[in-house]
N, C-alpha and C positions, 0 to 999 in steps of 0.2 A: 443927358439921358433922363434926369429927373423932370425937366421941363416937358419931355416927350410923354412921360407917363402921367403927367398932370392932365393930359387930354382925356376926354371921355373915351371909353372903350370902343364905341361905335366908330369914332374917327380912326383909331388904330386899326380896327378890323377893315375899314375901307382902304387904308394904306396897304395893309398886307395883301388883301385881295387884288388890289391894283398891281402890286409888284409881282404877284403870282401869275398874272396874265403874260408876263414876259416869257415864261417857260414854254407855253404852247406856241407863242410867236417865234421863238428860236427853233422849236421843233418843226414848225411849218417851213421855215427857211431851210432847215437841214434836209428835209425830204422833198423840197421843191414845190410845196403848196404855198404859193405866194399870196393867194387870196386870204387864207387863214392867218398867215403871218401879218398881213396888212390889218386885218380886222382886230386881232388881239394886240398888236403893237399900238394901233391907234386908240383902242379902248384903254390900254395901260397908261398912255400919256394923258388922256383926257381925265381919267378918274384919279390919277396921281396929282394932277393939277387941282382938281376939285378938292381932294383931301388936303392938299397943302393950303389952299385958300381957307378952308374951314379951320384948319389947325392954327393958322395965323390969326384968324378972327377970334378964336377962343383961347389964345395964348395967355392973356391976362385975366381970364375969367376965374373967379374963385371956385376951387373944386375941393371939397372936403375929402374926397377919396373914400367916402363911406361905401360899405359893401353893398348897400341897396342899389347904388348907381351901377355897380359892376354886374349885379344880378340882372338889372334891367338891360345892361349892355349885352348880356348873353341872349336875352330874348330877341333883341335887335339883330344879333349875329345870325340867328337861325331863321329870321323872317324878313328883315330889311336888307341886310347885306346881299342875300341872293338876288335882289332886284338889280344890283350892280353886276354881279357875276353872270347874270343871264343875258346881259346886253351883247357881248361878243358871241355868245352861243346862238342867240336869235339872229344876229346879223349874218352869221355863217350859214344858217339854215333858214332862209327867208320864207320857205314853204310852210314853216310851222308858226304857231302863234307865240306871242310873248308870254302868255300864261303858261304854256307848256314848258318854255325855257325856264321860267321862274320855278315851277314845280320841280323840274329836273335838278336845279341847283339847290333847292331846299332838301331834296332827297339826297343829294351828294354831301352837303355840308353837315347834315344830321347823321351821316353814315348809314342811312337806310338802304340806299341802292335800288329803290323802286323806279325803274326807268320807264319812260314813255316811248322810247325809240328802239327800233330793231338795230342790232349792231351794224348791219350793212348800210344803214342810212347815214351813219356818222363817219366823218373822215378821221384818220388816225389821231390828229391833234386834238379833236374834240373828245375822243376817248381818254387821251392823256389829261385833258382839262377836267373831266368828270372825276377821274381817279385822284388828281392832285387836290381838287376841292374836298373830296372825301378824306384824303390824308390830312389836310389842314384841319378839317372838322374833328378828326380823331385826336390830333394834338391838342386842340382846344378842349376837348372832353377830358383829356388827361390833366392838363394844367388847371382847368377850372375846378376839377374835382378836389384837388389838393389845396388850391389857393383860395377858393371861394366856398365850395360846398362843405368841406370838412369843418371849418370854423363856425358854420351856421347849423351844424347837425343836420345836413341834408345829403341826398345822394347815396344813402345807405349807411353813412357814418352815424346816423341817429340810433342805429341798432347797437353800435359799439359804445358810443359816448352818450348814453341815455340818461345822464344825470340831469339834463335840462331838456326843455321842449324843443322839438324840431323847428328850425328857423329862428331860434332865439339869438344865436350868435354868441351866447354866453361863453366865457372862458372857463375851461375845465382844467384843473391842476394836473390831472393824469394824462392829458393830451400832449403829444410831442411838441416841443417848442417851436418847430418850424411851421406848425399849423396855426399858431396864434400870434403871429407878428402883428404889431399894432396897425399897420397900414396895409390894406388889401393890395395896393399897387406894388408895395415891396414884395409881398408874397407872390404876386403874379410874375414879377421879374425874376425872383429867385427860382421859382419852380420851372419857369420857361428855360432858364439857363441850365437847370439840372436835368430836365426831362427831354429837351430837344435833342442833345447828342445821343441819348439812349434810343429814342424813337427813330431818329434818322439812321443810326448805326444798325439797328435791327432791320430796318427796311432795306438798307444797302446790302446787308448780309443775305437776306432772302432773295433779293434781285440777282446777286451774283450766283447764288445757289441754283436758281431757276435757269439762268443762262448756262450754267455748267451742265445741266441735264438736257439741254437742247431746246429750250424755249426761245421764241422770238423776242427781241429786245423790248419792244413796246409792250407786248403782252406780259412779259416778265415784270416790267416796271409797274404796270397797272395792277397785276395780281399781288405783287409785293406790297404796294401801298394799300390795296384793298384788304389784304389779310391783317396787317397791323392796325388799320382803322376799322376793321370788321364792317366794311361798307358793302362787300359783295359785288363791287363794280368790275366788269370784265369787258374787254373789247371784242371778245369772241363768243360771248353768250354763256360763259361759265368755264370752270376748270375742266369740265368733261369734254370740252372742245379744244383744249390746249394741246400743244405739241409735246409737252414734257411728260405726259402720261402719268403712270403711277409714281414714278420717281418725283415728279413735281408735286403731286398730291401729298406724298409723304413729307416733303419739306414744308409745305403749307400747313400740314397737320401739326408739325412740331411747333410752329409759330402761333398756332391758335392758343397755346398755353398762356400767352401773355394777356389774353382776354378773360382768363379764368380767375386769376388772383393778382392783386397789385404787388404781392411779395415777389412775383417772378421777375420784376424789373426794379425792385428796391432792395438790393443787397442779397439776393438769393444765392450768389456765387460764393459768398463767405460761408464758413462752417456754421456759424450761428444762424445765418440767413437760410441755409439749406435745411437746418433742423426746424426752424420756424415754418418753413414752407411745407415740410412733411406733416406738421401739426395744424396747419391752417385749415379751418373748417370748410372754406370755399373749395380748396384743392381736394379735400377728402370727399365732399359731396359731388364735385365734378368728376372725380375718378370713379366713384360708384355709378354715376349715371352713364359714363362712357363705357363701363364694363357691363352693366346689367341691361341697358336698353338694347345695344347691339346683340347681346346674347339672346334676349327674348325675340328680337326680330329674326335672328338666324334660326332659332328653334322653330319659329312659325313657318319659315320658308323650308326648313329641313323636313318638317312634317308634310308640307305640300309636295316637296320633291319625292318623298317616299311614296306618296299616293300615285304620282305620275311616273314612278320608276326611273327617276333621274338622280337619285340620291348618291349613286356611285360616282358621279362626275365631280371628283375632288377639286380640280382647278376652279370649276364654277362655284363650288362651296366656299373656297378661300376668297374668291372675288366678291361673293356676296357678303362675307364677314367683313372684309376691308371696306366695301362700299357703305355698309351700315355704320361702321365705326367712324369713318371720316365724316359722313354726313351728320351723325349725331353730335360730334364735337363742333362741327361747323355751325350748326344751328344753335347749339348751346352757347357759343360765343357770339351769336347773332350775326355772323358773316353771311350765311345763307348759301355758301357754295355746296354743290351736290357732286358727289364722286361720279366718275365715269362708269363705275361698277354698280351704281344704285339700281339701274334698270335691268342689270343682269339677273337680279333676283326674280324678276317676273318670268324671264325665259327659263330659269332653272326650276322654279316651283309651280309656275302657272298661276300664282297669286298676285293680286295687286299690291304695289308697294304702299304701306300705310303712311301717307304724307301727313296725316293729322298728328302723328307722334312727333314729327319734326316741328310742327306748329306749337305743340305743347312745350317742347324744349326751348324754342325761341321765346315763349312766354316766361319761362323761368329765367333765362338770360345768364350772363356771366358774372364776373366779380365786381365788387365795389371799387370805384376809382380806376376803372379800365375803360376801354372804348366800347365795351359791350353794353347792350341795352337790356330791356326786360325788367322783371321784378327784382332780380339780383339774387345770387346764391346765398349771400349772408342773411337776407331776410327769410329765405326758405329754411336756413339752418336755425334761425331763432324760433320760427314756428315749430320746427321739428323738435327742438329741445324742450320747448314749452309743452308740447303734446306728450312727449316722453315722460316728463315730470308729472303731468296730470294723471297719466295712466299708472305711474308708480305710486302716486298718493291714493289711488283707488284700492290698491293692494295693501299698502302700508300707510294709513292715514297720518300716523304720528312720525313718519320718517323725516329726516332733514336732508335737503339736497346739498350736494357737494359742489366741487369745481371752483370754489372761491368766490370772491366778490364779483369778479368779471363774469363768471359763468352765471351767477344768480341774476345779475343785471340783464344779461342777454335773455334769460328765460322769462324775466318779468317785464321790465320796462321795454327791453329790446323787442320782445315778442308782441307787446302791446302796440308799439309804433309800427312794427312790421305788418301787423294785422290791419291797422288803419290805412297804411299805404296800399295793401292788397285790396281793400274795399274801394279806395279811391281809384285804383287802377281798373277794377271791375266796373265801376260807375263810368269812368272815362271810356272804357271799351264799349259799354252799352250805348253811351251817347254818340260816339263816333260811328258805330255800326248803324244806329238809327238814322243819323244824318246822311250817311252814304246811301242807305236804302231809300230815304226820302228824295235823294238826288237822282234816283233812277236805277241804282245798282241792284242786282238780285240779292236776296237775303244771304245766301251762302257766300257769295263773292264779297258782299259788304262786311261780313264777319271776318273773313280771311284778310281783307285789306285793312280792317281796323286793327287786328292783332299784328299784322306785318308792320303797320305804321307805328303803333305804340311801342312795339318791341324793337324797332329800327332794324327789321329783317325783311327788307323789300323783296328779295328773291323768293320768299316763301310763297308768294302768289302764283309762282309757276309750277310748284310741285305738290301742293297740298291737295287740291281738287283733281278730279279726273280730266280736267281741261285747264289750260293756263288762264289765269286772271289777267285781263288787259286793263292796265291803269290808264292807257290812252283813250279807252272807250268811255271814261267818265266825262260828264259835261263839266262846264266851268265851275258851277257851285260845288260839285263833287270833288274837283281837283283842289279847290280852296280848302275844303274840309280835310282832304287828305294831307295837304301841305301843313296845316296847323296841327294835325294829329301827329305828324312826324316830328315837328318842333316840340310838341308836348311830350312825346315819348323820349326825346333826348334830354329835355330839361327836367322831367318828372313833375307829377302833379303837386307834390309837397313844395317844390320850389316856386311854382306859380302861386299857390296859396300863401306862401310866405311873402311873396312880392305884393299880393293884394291885401295883406294884413295892415290895417291903419296904424297899429302900434309900431310896425316896422318902419314907417316913414316919419315917425316923430323924431324931432331933434333930441 
């Protein structure tokens, strides 16, 4: 096993991706789709052979296991590995281009879920392949956050452990011991063994729950994987078209909590863990948003219903409230699912549904070290606490802020690095939107696609504007920009800057 982890991460990712192709091959055999089974089985054998050849060739190569090589491996995982994953996808749909297949796989592995294909165009096994790639991408995001990002003060951890600069990788004495093991390979192996059973168990539990409420097996599996990975991938075009109805939406709603805070899957079932969860700033901010935003949306529609004299329709009012609550948490977790009751609000009040609110929630994003994207709730909390303290000092200039050393660090250094990240995110958003507009997209569509890509919330393109945004309508340069924007949104700008830092590569 040690010899295996001495290999570069890109080789390991190639091997895992090749093994994953066996799943749609077996599914194709099970449903009688022999062409799909042949394509995926052949691709699995081919790329397993190539991975084995490369592994043997690099077996005696000196590998220091430095974290910089693993960070570079993550970049390759989101950009180069999809070149392999796209081969069977393209072979099964010869009417599309290889560029489209590659963008689709980048969208899946980054858990963005911005699809270029209508659901009816893909066979069931291809839907399973998209959801499985997204699920593996979510697992990679979980493991890499704890094993690689946290020791380097990246991925949102720079707000908590702000004693050193982001990307420095310096060891902090107050950080948990599991995050500062000497060898990144050891951390990767340890956290994979720890998190994989939790991730797979939660997915299995949701799948069984969806089956119990009447969902079709493949759709239930895809929705379960997409919920835990927050990829928003669906074989039927979204949960609003699923057979499970409101019962299925309620189950999915419960599992969105795992994208709000890492404490939900790191000991929350113990008494101490539950107490920490209740005090977690990400949970508290997420709860406030899930309560206030749907309340304001409901109030807006209630006023509209009062004007058109439909306010007495109580069932419609409850449906509107549920649709707003589900969609708000879905976009806050950057999954991008929309409730089947979301459009009921338009019929009840006669008002347009404000999709721009959902885009703003996706921009905020979920918790640190979760599968969610966006700016992250912890950074928003740091900026909020800093603003609160500054307003307090306007009234009481000589006051002393409390909350201990940790609270002061979050308000000072934590807010400082959070603001830097927010500015980098805004610059990235501007650059991606300008590049998409230069590639021929309309300005409003370019802005929506840029936010959707950088926040890894691909389905946002279908609900924000008054017309669905077509990712497939982009030309090839625009699709390349979109793909790299999705990879940037998953890795975050600070990680890319750390990788480009010359000091980072010195021995």
